[in-house]
C-alpha positions as CSV (number, residue, x, y, z in Angstrom):
1,M,0.0,-0.1,-0.4
2,L,1.2,3.2,-1.1
3,T,1.7,5.6,2.1
4,K,2.9,9.1,2.7
5,D,6.0,8.1,4.7
6,K,7.2,6.1,1.4
7,V,6.8,9.1,-0.9
8,Q,8.4,11.2,1.6
9,A,11.3,8.6,1.5
10,F,11.4,8.8,-2.0
11,L,11.4,12.2,-2.6
12,T,14.4,12.5,-0.2
13,E,16.4,9.8,-2.1
14,I,15.8,11.5,-5.4
15,E,16.9,14.9,-3.7
16,V,13.8,17.0,-4.5
17,A,12.6,17.2,-1.2
18,D,13.5,20.5,-1.0
19,L,11.5,21.6,-4.1
20,V,8.3,19.8,-2.3
21,H,5.6,22.0,-0.3
22,N,3.2,20.0,-0.1
23,F,2.0,16.4,-1.4
24,Q,-0.7,14.5,-0.5
25,V,-1.6,10.6,-1.0
26,M,-5.2,9.2,-2.1
27,G,-5.1,5.9,-2.9
28,N,-3.0,5.8,-5.9
29,D,-3.0,9.0,-6.3
30,V,0.0,11.4,-5.4
31,Y,-0.8,14.9,-5.7
32,I,2.6,17.3,-5.3
33,D,2.8,21.0,-5.4
34,M,6.6,21.8,-5.9
35,T,8.6,24.8,-7.2
36,A,11.2,24.0,-10.5
37,H,15.0,25.4,-10.0
38,S,14.4,27.9,-12.8
39,P,11.5,29.7,-14.1
40,A,12.4,28.7,-17.9
41,M,9.9,26.6,-19.4
42,H,12.2,23.5,-20.6
43,E,13.1,23.5,-17.1
44,K,9.9,22.8,-15.6
45,K,9.0,20.6,-18.6
46,K,12.4,18.3,-18.0
47,L,11.2,18.5,-14.1
48,E,7.8,17.3,-14.6
49,A,9.3,14.0,-17.4
50,A,12.3,13.3,-14.7
51,M,9.4,13.2,-11.9
52,K,7.1,10.9,-13.7
53,Q,9.4,8.7,-15.2
54,A,11.0,8.4,-11.3
55,F,8.0,7.5,-9.9
56,A,6.8,5.1,-12.6
57,S,10.3,3.3,-11.9
58,E,9.7,3.3,-8.3
59,F,5.9,2.7,-7.5
60,G,4.7,1.1,-10.9
61,E,2.5,2.5,-13.7
62,E,-0.3,1.9,-11.5
63,V,0.4,5.1,-9.5
64,V,-0.7,8.2,-11.0
65,L,1.7,11.6,-10.1
66,K,-0.4,14.7,-10.5
67,L,2.4,17.6,-10.9
68,K,2.0,20.9,-10.4
69,I,5.0,22.9,-10.9
70,A,5.6,26.6,-9.7
71,S,8.2,29.2,-11.1
72,P,10.6,30.2,-8.3
73,E,10.2,34.1,-7.3
74,P,12.9,36.2,-9.6
75,S,14.2,37.5,-6.6
76,E,15.6,33.8,-5.8
77,V,16.4,33.5,-9.0
78,Q,18.9,36.7,-9.1
79,Q,20.6,35.6,-5.9
80,S,22.4,32.9,-7.3
81,Q,23.6,34.7,-11.1
82,I,26.6,37.5,-11.3
83,K,26.0,41.1,-11.5
84,G,27.1,42.0,-15.0
85,K,27.8,45.8,-16.6
86,Q,24.7,46.8,-18.5
87,I,24.6,48.8,-22.1
88,K,23.4,52.2,-21.7
89,G,20.2,52.8,-23.4
90,I,19.8,49.6,-24.7
91,Q,16.9,47.6,-23.3
92,N,16.7,44.1,-24.7
93,I,20.1,42.0,-26.5
94,I,18.9,39.4,-28.6
95,A,21.6,36.6,-29.8
96,I,20.9,34.9,-33.2
97,A,22.7,31.6,-33.1
98,S,22.5,28.4,-35.1
99,G,24.4,25.3,-34.7
100,K,25.9,25.0,-37.9
101,G,26.3,27.8,-41.0
102,G,24.1,27.6,-44.2
103,V,21.3,27.6,-42.5
104,G,20.3,31.3,-43.1
105,K,20.6,32.8,-39.7
106,S,22.3,36.4,-41.1
107,T,19.1,36.3,-43.2
108,V,17.0,35.6,-40.7
109,A,18.6,38.3,-38.8
110,A,18.6,40.8,-41.1
111,N,15.5,40.6,-41.3
112,M,13.5,40.3,-38.1
113,A,15.8,43.5,-37.6
114,V,14.2,45.6,-40.7
115,T,10.6,43.9,-39.4
116,L,11.1,45.1,-35.9
117,A,12.1,48.7,-37.5
118,K,8.7,48.7,-39.3
119,M,6.8,48.2,-36.1
120,G,8.4,51.1,-34.9
121,F,11.0,49.9,-32.7
122,K,14.4,51.6,-32.2
123,V,17.1,48.7,-33.8
124,G,20.5,48.0,-33.8
125,I,22.5,44.8,-35.4
126,L,25.4,43.6,-34.1
127,D,27.5,41.5,-36.8
128,A,29.4,39.7,-34.7
129,D,30.2,36.9,-37.8
130,I,34.0,38.3,-37.6
131,Y,35.5,35.7,-40.1
132,G,32.3,36.0,-42.6
133,P,30.5,39.3,-42.5
134,S,28.1,39.6,-44.0
135,I,25.3,42.3,-42.6
136,P,26.7,45.0,-44.8
137,T,25.8,43.3,-47.9
138,M,22.4,42.7,-46.7
139,F,22.0,46.4,-46.3
140,D,23.6,47.8,-49.0
141,T,26.2,49.6,-46.9
142,V,29.1,47.9,-48.3
143,E,31.1,50.5,-49.0
144,A,30.1,52.6,-46.1
145,K,32.6,53.7,-43.3
146,P,31.3,54.3,-39.3
147,I,32.8,57.9,-38.5
148,T,34.0,59.0,-34.8
149,V,31.7,61.3,-32.6
150,E,32.0,62.8,-29.6
151,V,29.6,61.7,-27.0
152,E,29.7,62.9,-23.4
153,G,33.4,63.8,-23.5
154,K,34.4,60.4,-25.1
155,S,35.3,59.7,-28.7
156,L,32.7,56.2,-30.3
157,M,32.1,54.7,-33.4
158,K,28.9,56.2,-35.4
159,P,26.9,52.9,-36.5
160,I,26.1,52.6,-40.2
161,E,22.2,53.5,-40.4
162,N,19.6,51.8,-43.4
163,Y,16.3,50.8,-43.2
164,G,16.1,52.8,-39.6
165,V,18.2,49.8,-38.5
166,K,21.6,50.8,-36.8
167,M,24.3,48.5,-37.8
168,L,28.5,47.8,-37.3
169,S,30.4,45.1,-38.6
170,I,33.9,44.2,-38.7
171,G,33.1,44.5,-42.5
172,Y,33.0,48.0,-42.4
173,F,36.5,48.1,-41.3
174,S,38.4,45.2,-43.2
175,G,36.9,45.6,-46.7
176,S,34.9,43.2,-48.5
177,N,38.0,41.7,-50.6
178,Q,39.9,41.6,-47.6
179,A,40.2,38.5,-45.6
180,V,40.5,38.6,-41.7
181,V,43.2,36.6,-40.2
182,W,42.8,37.1,-36.5
183,R,43.0,34.4,-33.3
184,G,40.4,34.1,-31.0
185,P,41.6,36.9,-28.4
186,M,41.7,39.6,-31.2
187,A,38.3,38.6,-32.4
188,S,37.0,39.2,-29.3
189,K,38.8,42.4,-28.8
190,A,37.3,43.4,-31.7
191,L,33.8,42.9,-30.9
192,N,34.2,44.0,-27.4
193,Q,34.7,47.8,-29.3
194,M,32.5,47.6,-31.6
195,I,29.9,46.7,-28.4
196,R,31.1,49.2,-25.7
197,D,32.9,52.0,-28.0
198,A,29.6,52.3,-30.3
199,A,27.6,55.7,-29.7
200,W,24.3,53.1,-30.2
201,G,21.9,55.5,-28.8
202,E,18.7,54.4,-27.4
203,L,17.5,51.2,-28.7
204,D,14.6,48.9,-27.6
205,F,16.9,46.1,-29.3
206,L,20.1,45.0,-30.1
207,L,20.4,41.7,-32.4
208,I,23.5,40.1,-32.8
209,D,24.5,37.9,-35.6
210,L,26.6,35.3,-34.0
211,P,28.8,33.1,-36.0
212,P,27.9,29.7,-36.7
213,G,28.4,26.7,-33.8
214,T,29.8,27.0,-30.7
215,G,33.0,28.8,-30.0
216,D,35.7,31.9,-28.6
217,I,32.9,34.3,-30.0
218,H,30.2,33.1,-28.4
219,L,32.1,33.0,-24.6
220,S,33.2,36.4,-25.4
221,I,29.7,37.8,-26.4
222,I,27.9,36.1,-23.1
223,Q,30.8,37.3,-20.9
224,E,30.6,41.1,-22.5
225,V,27.0,42.1,-22.4
226,P,24.0,40.8,-20.5
227,V,22.2,38.8,-23.3
228,T,18.3,39.5,-22.2
229,G,17.5,36.1,-24.6
230,A,18.6,33.5,-27.6
231,V,17.0,32.6,-30.8
232,I,17.9,29.9,-33.0
233,V,17.6,29.2,-36.1
234,S,18.0,25.8,-38.3
235,T,16.7,24.2,-41.2
236,P,14.7,20.5,-40.9
237,Q,17.3,18.5,-41.9
238,H,18.6,15.8,-39.3
239,V,22.0,16.8,-39.4
240,A,21.5,20.6,-38.9
241,L,19.0,19.8,-35.8
242,A,21.5,18.0,-34.4
243,D,23.7,21.2,-34.1
244,V,20.7,22.7,-32.6
245,R,20.9,20.8,-30.1
246,K,24.3,21.4,-29.0
247,G,23.7,25.4,-29.3
248,I,20.6,25.5,-27.5
249,A,22.9,23.4,-24.5
250,M,25.4,26.1,-24.5
251,F,22.8,28.8,-23.4
252,Q,21.0,26.4,-21.1
253,M,24.6,25.5,-19.3
254,E,24.3,26.5,-15.5
255,S,27.3,28.8,-15.6
256,I,25.7,30.5,-19.2
257,N,21.4,30.1,-18.4
258,I,20.7,32.4,-20.9
259,P,17.0,31.9,-22.0
260,V,16.3,30.6,-25.2
261,L,13.2,32.4,-26.6
262,G,12.3,29.7,-29.3
263,L,13.4,28.4,-33.0
264,I,13.0,29.6,-36.1
265,E,13.1,27.2,-39.2
266,N,14.4,28.7,-42.1
267,M,14.0,27.1,-45.4
268,S,11.1,25.3,-43.9
269,Y,9.1,24.5,-47.4
270,F,9.0,25.5,-51.1
271,T,6.1,27.0,-52.9
272,P,6.0,27.7,-56.2
273,A,4.7,31.3,-57.4
274,E,2.4,29.0,-60.0
275,L,1.7,26.6,-57.2
276,P,0.9,29.0,-54.0
277,D,-1.2,26.7,-52.6
278,N,1.2,23.9,-52.8
279,K,3.9,23.2,-50.3
280,Y,7.0,21.2,-50.9
281,Y,9.2,20.0,-47.7
282,I,12.4,19.7,-49.5
283,F,14.5,19.2,-46.2
284,G,11.9,17.5,-44.1
285,N,8.8,17.9,-42.3
286,Q,8.5,19.1,-38.7
287,G,11.7,18.5,-37.9
288,A,11.8,22.0,-35.9
289,Q,8.5,21.3,-34.0
290,Y,9.8,17.9,-32.9
291,L,13.2,19.4,-31.3
292,A,11.2,22.1,-29.9
293,E,8.9,20.2,-28.2
294,D,11.4,17.9,-26.8
295,L,13.1,20.8,-25.2
296,G,10.3,22.5,-24.4
297,I,10.8,25.9,-26.6
298,P,8.7,27.3,-28.9
299,V,8.8,27.2,-32.6
300,L,8.4,31.0,-33.0
301,G,8.3,30.6,-37.3
302,E,8.5,28.6,-40.3
303,I,10.5,30.8,-43.1
304,P,9.6,29.1,-46.5
305,L,12.2,29.2,-49.1
306,I,11.4,31.5,-51.7
307,Q,13.6,32.9,-54.3
308,S,13.0,36.7,-53.8
309,V,14.5,36.3,-49.9
310,R,17.5,35.1,-51.5
311,E,17.5,38.2,-54.5
312,A,16.7,40.7,-51.8
313,G,19.6,39.7,-49.4
314,D,21.9,39.8,-52.4
315,V,21.0,43.6,-53.4
316,G,21.0,44.9,-50.0
317,R,16.7,45.0,-49.2
318,P,15.7,42.2,-46.6
319,A,12.7,40.7,-48.1
320,A,10.8,41.7,-45.0
321,L,10.4,45.3,-46.4
322,Q,8.7,44.1,-49.1
323,E,4.9,45.4,-48.1
324,G,2.1,43.1,-48.6
325,S,4.4,40.1,-49.6
326,V,3.6,36.6,-48.2
327,I,7.4,37.0,-46.6
328,A,6.9,40.0,-44.9
329,D,3.9,38.8,-43.5
330,I,5.5,35.6,-42.3
331,Y,8.4,37.6,-41.0
332,T,6.2,40.0,-39.0
333,K,4.4,37.0,-37.3
334,T,7.4,35.3,-36.5
335,T,8.7,38.4,-35.2
336,Q,5.6,39.2,-32.8
337,N,5.8,35.5,-31.7
338,M,9.6,36.3,-30.4
339,I,8.3,39.7,-28.7
340,E,5.2,37.4,-27.2
341,S,7.9,34.9,-26.1
342,L,10.8,37.8,-24.8
343,V,7.7,39.4,-23.0
344,E,6.6,36.5,-20.6
345,R,10.8,35.7,-20.5
346,N,10.8,39.3,-19.0
347,K,7.9,38.7,-16.5
348,Q,9.3,35.6,-15.1
349,L,13.3,36.5,-15.0
350,P,15.5,39.2,-13.8
351,A,17.5,41.0,-15.8
352,T,20.2,38.6,-17.4
353,E,24.1,39.2,-16.6
354,A,27.3,39.1,-18.4
355,V,28.3,35.2,-17.7
356,K,31.7,34.8,-15.7
357,I,33.5,31.4,-17.4
358,T,36.3,30.2,-16.1
359,T,36.6,27.1,-18.0
360,M,34.6,25.2,-20.4
361,A,34.8,22.1,-17.7
362,G,33.2,24.4,-14.8
363,C,30.0,24.7,-17.2
364,A,28.8,21.5,-16.8
365,P,25.9,21.2,-15.1
366,K,25.8,19.4,-11.5
367,N,24.8,15.4,-11.5
368,K,21.2,15.2,-9.8
369,K,18.8,12.3,-10.0
370,V,15.9,14.2,-10.9
């Protein structure tokens, strides 16, 4: 017979007793109210799945576990984080990342930036892809050169501006045909200068177009600035989604803990102009949805494979500027979903802070049974 003492002992054994603030046993039904370690939705889903698996393994399938998982108070989360230095005037810093190259991350970043600007927000974009900058091309500003301005007695770089978006990129300094051959520390220093020594002014959003994968640049960014949240871009192929898992895992490391606002599936399907009602899933179908459900993060949007998107990027006028077009409407909805996810994140979490990282070995999450 299932008793309250047995359940209490088991909760202690799996090291979650400190999270449980009330539980009742009624026959084979166990009602538990508990608080998650983190307010992040994916953490709550992982805790729920682990609890149900543990109870089924210990007591059998006939025991029905009914969980109610609450979020911790923001003040509780705040106590475990390290204070970082904010950038004056910038409200939200969004990292646009991908697990691998070639998935259209920079195209998505550029189109989201102009969509936010169309919505009336003050927007900036930092091209953090030191070795393959593409923002100057996508905004038709390849020949532009930032000038120096005096702000409060300091000499700062003035970002290039087009389509209502302020931009900085290493491409403005290196030239379109010049290769950037830098080691990690030099690249990180250049990025820090573009972040801190720039006259960004008042911004609602600063989008950071990260290089693909995970590495020195990513760690430099999250150490230097308090990133509000990350948006992950992928294509539907299995190999791309496998790399996405690694990218998301980096943001979710215990020592980094940057909320993932959602996943954008780029090149989701192809619709020929002559067959507007047809969708051809060239790279696979619903891969991002399955991954997002598994990780407990939302899918912000599915961007189709449309020739005009590539053409618009090549001529330096992002496709989202095409008023009334299918792609503009899709980017508007995707961006609205990102904002909704951001609003929910800001309700539940304190301001994200710059991360103090010593070694990658120290980033591994603690081993717990649940």
